[in-house]
A tleap script that builds the chain and sets N, CA, C and O, in Angstrom:
source leaprc.protein.ff14SB
mol = sequence {
  NMET SER GLU THR LYS ASP ARG ASN LEU SER
  LEU LEU ASP VAL GLY MET ALA CYS GLY PHE
  SER ASP GLN SER HIE PHE THR ARG VAL PHE
  SER LYS LEU LEU GLY THR SER PRO GLY GLY
  PHE ARG ARG MET SER GLY VAL ARG GLU THR
  ASP CVAL
}
set mol.1.N position { -84.367 12.753 256.451 }
set mol.1.CA position { -82.973 12.383 256.291 }
set mol.1.C position { -82.565 12.244 254.826 }
set mol.1.O position { -81.440 11.836 254.538 }
set mol.2.N position { -83.436 12.567 253.922 }
set mol.2.CA position { -83.082 12.440 252.515 }
set mol.2.C position { -81.899 13.337 252.160 }
set mol.2.O position { -81.194 13.067 251.187 }
set mol.3.N position { -81.671 14.403 252.936 }
set mol.3.CA position { -80.544 15.290 252.666 }
set mol.3.C position { -79.214 14.552 252.753 }
set mol.3.O position { -78.260 14.920 252.068 }
set mol.4.N position { -79.138 13.511 253.590 }
set mol.4.CA position { -77.871 12.805 253.748 }
set mol.4.C position { -77.521 11.993 252.513 }
set mol.4.O position { -76.366 11.604 252.340 }
set mol.5.N position { -78.483 11.732 251.661 }
set mol.5.CA position { -78.224 10.969 250.441 }
set mol.5.C position { -77.709 11.853 249.310 }
set mol.5.O position { -77.172 11.342 248.327 }
set mol.6.N position { -77.860 13.141 249.430 }
set mol.6.CA position { -77.409 14.069 248.400 }
set mol.6.C position { -75.933 14.354 248.615 }
set mol.6.O position { -75.564 15.146 249.482 }
set mol.7.N position { -75.108 13.719 247.838 }
set mol.7.CA position { -73.660 13.874 248.014 }
set mol.7.C position { -73.161 15.251 247.610 }
set mol.7.O position { -71.997 15.578 247.840 }
set mol.8.N position { -74.022 16.058 247.014 }
set mol.8.CA position { -73.620 17.420 246.688 }
set mol.8.C position { -73.636 18.309 247.930 }
set mol.8.O position { -73.023 19.377 247.932 }
set mol.9.N position { -74.322 17.885 248.971 }
set mol.9.CA position { -74.354 18.640 250.221 }
set mol.9.C position { -73.285 18.119 251.170 }
set mol.9.O position { -73.102 16.910 251.309 }
set mol.10.N position { -72.585 19.032 251.819 }
set mol.10.CA position { -71.624 18.617 252.843 }
set mol.10.C position { -72.404 18.188 254.084 }
set mol.10.O position { -73.579 18.523 254.234 }
set mol.11.N position { -71.745 17.448 254.965 }
set mol.11.CA position { -72.410 17.056 256.205 }
set mol.11.C position { -72.742 18.280 257.043 }
set mol.11.O position { -73.720 18.270 257.791 }
set mol.12.N position { -71.945 19.330 256.930 }
set mol.12.CA position { -72.262 20.581 257.620 }
set mol.12.C position { -73.581 21.139 257.097 }
set mol.12.O position { -74.431 21.562 257.880 }
set mol.13.N position { -73.753 21.141 255.776 }
set mol.13.CA position { -74.994 21.632 255.183 }
set mol.13.C position { -76.195 20.785 255.601 }
set mol.13.O position { -77.273 21.316 255.866 }
set mol.14.N position { -76.004 19.479 255.658 }
set mol.14.CA position { -77.086 18.584 256.083 }
set mol.14.C position { -77.461 18.880 257.533 }
set mol.14.O position { -78.640 18.990 257.869 }
set mol.15.N position { -76.450 19.007 258.384 }
set mol.15.CA position { -76.699 19.315 259.785 }
set mol.15.C position { -77.425 20.639 259.954 }
set mol.15.O position { -78.355 20.747 260.753 }
set mol.16.N position { -77.001 21.642 259.204 }
set mol.16.CA position { -77.655 22.947 259.270 }
set mol.16.C position { -79.105 22.834 258.811 }
set mol.16.O position { -79.990 23.442 259.413 }
set mol.17.N position { -79.362 22.068 257.756 }
set mol.17.CA position { -80.727 21.890 257.257 }
set mol.17.C position { -81.614 21.185 258.279 }
set mol.17.O position { -82.835 21.347 258.276 }
set mol.18.N position { -80.982 20.400 259.154 }
set mol.18.CA position { -81.720 19.680 260.203 }
set mol.18.C position { -81.813 20.478 261.498 }
set mol.18.O position { -82.354 19.996 262.493 }
set mol.19.N position { -81.284 21.703 261.483 }
set mol.19.CA position { -81.408 22.573 262.647 }
set mol.19.C position { -80.219 22.594 263.580 }
set mol.19.O position { -80.301 23.187 264.656 }
set mol.20.N position { -79.113 21.966 263.206 }
set mol.20.CA position { -77.901 21.964 264.035 }
set mol.20.C position { -76.986 23.095 263.598 }
set mol.20.O position { -76.903 23.401 262.408 }
set mol.21.N position { -76.306 23.714 264.539 }
set mol.21.CA position { -75.357 24.773 264.190 }
set mol.21.C position { -73.917 24.275 264.289 }
set mol.21.O position { -72.982 25.023 264.002 }
set mol.22.N position { -73.732 23.022 264.692 }
set mol.22.CA position { -72.400 22.454 264.876 }
set mol.22.C position { -72.370 21.052 264.259 }
set mol.22.O position { -73.160 20.189 264.641 }
set mol.23.N position { -71.465 20.827 263.312 }
set mol.23.CA position { -71.393 19.538 262.629 }
set mol.23.C position { -71.057 18.398 263.587 }
set mol.23.O position { -71.580 17.293 263.440 }
set mol.24.N position { -70.201 18.653 264.553 }
set mol.24.CA position { -69.826 17.605 265.505 }
set mol.24.C position { -71.030 17.155 266.329 }
set mol.24.O position { -71.221 15.963 266.571 }
set mol.25.N position { -71.829 18.114 266.752 }
set mol.25.CA position { -73.023 17.769 267.530 }
set mol.25.C position { -74.011 16.988 266.654 }
set mol.25.O position { -74.588 15.997 267.101 }
set mol.26.N position { -74.202 17.431 265.422 }
set mol.26.CA position { -75.062 16.720 264.478 }
set mol.26.C position { -74.600 15.270 264.315 }
set mol.26.O position { -75.417 14.351 264.363 }
set mol.27.N position { -73.298 15.065 264.124 }
set mol.27.CA position { -72.758 13.724 263.932 }
set mol.27.C position { -72.967 12.866 265.170 }
set mol.27.O position { -73.328 11.695 265.052 }
set mol.28.N position { -72.747 13.427 266.354 }
set mol.28.CA position { -72.957 12.670 267.597 }
set mol.28.C position { -74.415 12.253 267.762 }
set mol.28.O position { -74.700 11.098 268.076 }
set mol.29.N position { -75.338 13.189 267.552 }
set mol.29.CA position { -76.765 12.884 267.706 }
set mol.29.C position { -77.210 11.880 266.646 }
set mol.29.O position { -77.911 10.919 266.962 }
set mol.30.N position { -76.813 12.091 265.402 }
set mol.30.CA position { -77.168 11.189 264.304 }
set mol.30.C position { -76.682 9.779 264.618 }
set mol.30.O position { -77.431 8.810 264.493 }
set mol.31.N position { -75.419 9.674 265.028 }
set mol.31.CA position { -74.826 8.364 265.319 }
set mol.31.C position { -75.520 7.674 266.488 }
set mol.31.O position { -75.748 6.465 266.452 }
set mol.32.N position { -75.851 8.435 267.512 }
set mol.32.CA position { -76.518 7.855 268.681 }
set mol.32.C position { -77.910 7.346 268.311 }
set mol.32.O position { -78.313 6.268 268.749 }
set mol.33.N position { -78.642 8.111 267.512 }
set mol.33.CA position { -80.003 7.729 267.145 }
set mol.33.C position { -80.054 6.592 266.126 }
set mol.33.O position { -80.908 5.710 266.216 }
set mol.34.N position { -79.150 6.616 265.168 }
set mol.34.CA position { -79.220 5.655 264.063 }
set mol.34.C position { -78.166 4.556 264.123 }
set mol.34.O position { -78.219 3.603 263.345 }
set mol.35.N position { -77.217 4.680 265.036 }
set mol.35.CA position { -76.204 3.640 265.177 }
set mol.35.C position { -75.147 3.641 264.090 }
set mol.35.O position { -74.391 2.679 263.959 }
set mol.36.N position { -75.087 4.705 263.313 }
set mol.36.CA position { -74.069 4.858 262.281 }
set mol.36.C position { -73.841 6.346 262.051 }
set mol.36.O position { -74.702 7.174 262.349 }
set mol.37.N position { -72.681 6.667 261.520 }
set mol.37.CA position { -72.380 8.064 261.231 }
set mol.37.C position { -73.153 8.518 259.992 }
set mol.37.O position { -73.637 7.680 259.230 }
set mol.38.N position { -73.277 9.827 259.781 }
set mol.38.CA position { -73.926 10.299 258.560 }
set mol.38.C position { -73.227 9.786 257.289 }
set mol.38.O position { -73.887 9.421 256.316 }
set mol.39.N position { -71.892 9.761 257.309 }
set mol.39.CA position { -71.156 9.228 256.164 }
set mol.39.C position { -71.408 7.743 255.960 }
set mol.39.O position { -71.551 7.276 254.829 }
set mol.40.N position { -71.462 7.002 257.068 }
set mol.40.CA position { -71.779 5.583 256.993 }
set mol.40.C position { -73.177 5.351 256.453 }
set mol.40.O position { -73.412 4.413 255.691 }
set mol.41.N position { -74.103 6.210 256.853 }
set mol.41.CA position { -75.475 6.128 256.352 }
set mol.41.C position { -75.502 6.324 254.842 }
set mol.41.O position { -76.208 5.611 254.130 }
set mol.42.N position { -74.725 7.301 254.353 }
set mol.42.CA position { -74.656 7.528 252.909 }
set mol.42.C position { -74.138 6.283 252.193 }
set mol.42.O position { -74.689 5.869 251.174 }
set mol.43.N position { -73.079 5.694 252.734 }
set mol.43.CA position { -72.498 4.508 252.091 }
set mol.43.C position { -73.481 3.341 252.106 }
set mol.43.O position { -73.603 2.624 251.113 }
set mol.44.N position { -74.179 3.146 253.215 }
set mol.44.CA position { -75.128 2.036 253.324 }
set mol.44.C position { -76.373 2.260 252.455 }
set mol.44.O position { -77.041 1.299 252.073 }
set mol.45.N position { -76.682 3.502 252.148 }
set mol.45.CA position { -77.891 3.801 251.368 }
set mol.45.C position { -77.742 3.398 249.912 }
set mol.45.O position { -78.731 3.306 249.185 }
set mol.46.N position { -76.515 3.157 249.484 }
set mol.46.CA position { -76.282 2.718 248.116 }
set mol.46.C position { -76.248 3.848 247.102 }
set mol.46.O position { -76.235 3.594 245.897 }
set mol.47.N position { -76.234 5.079 247.563 }
set mol.47.CA position { -76.153 6.208 246.645 }
set mol.47.C position { -74.720 6.307 246.145 }
set mol.47.O position { -73.774 6.409 246.926 }
set mol.48.N position { -74.587 6.276 244.840 }
set mol.48.CA position { -73.251 6.392 244.235 }
set mol.48.C position { -73.036 7.819 243.774 }
set mol.48.O position { -73.992 8.564 243.559 }
set mol.49.N position { -71.780 8.195 243.626 }
set mol.49.CA position { -71.440 9.543 243.171 }
set mol.49.C position { -72.126 9.857 241.844 }
set mol.49.O position { -72.531 10.998 241.620 }
set mol.50.N position { -72.264 8.871 240.965 }
set mol.50.CA position { -72.845 9.097 239.653 }
set mol.50.C position { -74.357 9.224 239.701 }
set mol.50.O position { -74.963 9.604 238.699 }
set mol.51.N position { -74.998 8.915 240.845 }
set mol.51.CA position { -76.457 8.987 240.956 }
set mol.51.C position { -76.948 10.411 241.187 }
set mol.51.O position { -78.140 10.679 241.041 }
set mol.52.N position { -76.053 11.329 241.545 }
set mol.52.CA position { -76.502 12.683 241.852 }
set mol.52.C position { -76.130 13.633 240.749 }
set mol.52.O position { -76.429 14.824 240.834 }
savepdb mol mol.pdb
quit
């Protein structure tokens, strides 16, 4: 899941890197498994725009 911390990658790119062909499906599965959206995960991880 380190790809989700790279703000240079879109969520579509992250989903594709994880083997998903549909961003909506990736977001649903991610949210169900982790209890937060991919964007929420990025915010909670503490990665700032200036860190990348």
